[in-house]
C-alpha positions in Angstrom: -5.7 -18.8 -31.3 -6.1 -15.9 -28.5 -9.8 -16.8 -28.3 -9.0 -20.4 -27.5 -6.4 -19.5 -24.8 -8.8 -17.0 -23.2 -11.5 -19.7 -23.1 -9.1 -22.1 -21.5 -8.0 -19.6 -18.9 -11.6 -18.5 -18.0 -12.6 -22.2 -17.6 -9.6 -22.8 -15.4 -10.3 -19.8 -13.3 -14.0 -20.7 -12.9 -13.2 -24.3 -12.0 -10.6 -23.2 -9.4 -13.2 -20.8 -7.9 -15.8 -23.3 -7.6 -13.6 -25.9 -6.0 -12.3 -23.3 -3.5 -16.0 -22.4 -2.6 -17.0 -26.0 -2.3 -14.1 -27.0 -0.1 -14.3 -24.1 2.3 -17.0 -24.4 5.1 -17.8 -21.2 6.8 -20.5 -23.0 8.9 -17.7 -24.3 11.1 -16.9 -20.7 12.2 -20.1 -20.7 14.3 -19.0 -23.6 16.7 -16.5 -22.9 19.3 -13.3 -25.0 19.5 -11.8 -26.3 22.9 -9.7 -23.6 24.5 -11.4 -20.8 22.5 -11.8 -17.9 24.9 -12.8 -14.8 23.3 -12.4 -11.6 25.2 -14.7 -8.6 25.4 -15.3 -6.6 22.4 -13.9 -3.1 21.8 -15.9 -0.1 22.2 -16.4 2.4 19.2 -14.0 4.9 20.9 -11.3 2.2 21.4 -11.7 0.9 17.9 -11.2 4.5 16.5 -8.3 5.1 18.8 -6.4 1.9 17.8 -7.1 1.9 14.1 -7.4 5.6 13.1 -5.9 7.8 15.7 -2.8 5.7 16.7 -1.6 5.3 13.0 -2.2 9.0 12.3 -0.3 9.9 15.5 2.5 7.6 14.5 2.7 9.1 11.0 2.8 12.6 12.4 5.6 11.8 14.7 7.7 10.1 12.0 7.0 13.1 9.7 8.0 15.6 12.4 11.2 13.6 13.1 12.3 13.6 9.5 11.5 17.3 9.1 13.3 18.2 12.3 16.4 16.1 11.6 16.7 17.1 7.9 20.3 18.1 7.3 20.2 18.4 3.5 21.8 21.6 2.0 19.6 23.9 -0.1 21.9 23.5 -3.0 21.4 19.9 -3.1 17.5 20.1 -3.3 15.8 19.6 -6.5 14.0 23.1 -6.3 14.7 25.6 -3.7 11.6 27.6 -2.6 11.5 31.2 -4.0 14.0 30.5 -6.7 14.1 29.0 -10.2 15.4 25.6 -10.6 18.9 25.1 -12.1 18.8 24.3 -15.7 21.4 22.3 -17.4 22.4 23.6 -20.9 23.6 21.0 -23.4 26.4 21.9 -25.7 25.4 22.0 -29.2 27.3 19.6 -31.4 27.8 20.7 -35.0 26.9 17.9 -37.4 29.5 17.2 -39.8 28.2 17.2 -43.4 
């Protein structure tokens, strides 16, 4: 029974993929539409600045703000640096015989 369902699912996936490929037409991307006015391309430096350096800088600023504005108390932290973590001891319950 599982083999039959797997075959059915594979046929459905293959058919769907084939129909999507046949209905899409990437050749239309080569022709310009009315009102299509592409700008100048980005240089390598601009691309690296926008897509690599700007996100890294934003990440650093957010991290710095979180670290600078951290108001948590050391006793509320899970592990305090330089000390052992608190261990909770469970009370042993004697089983009744």
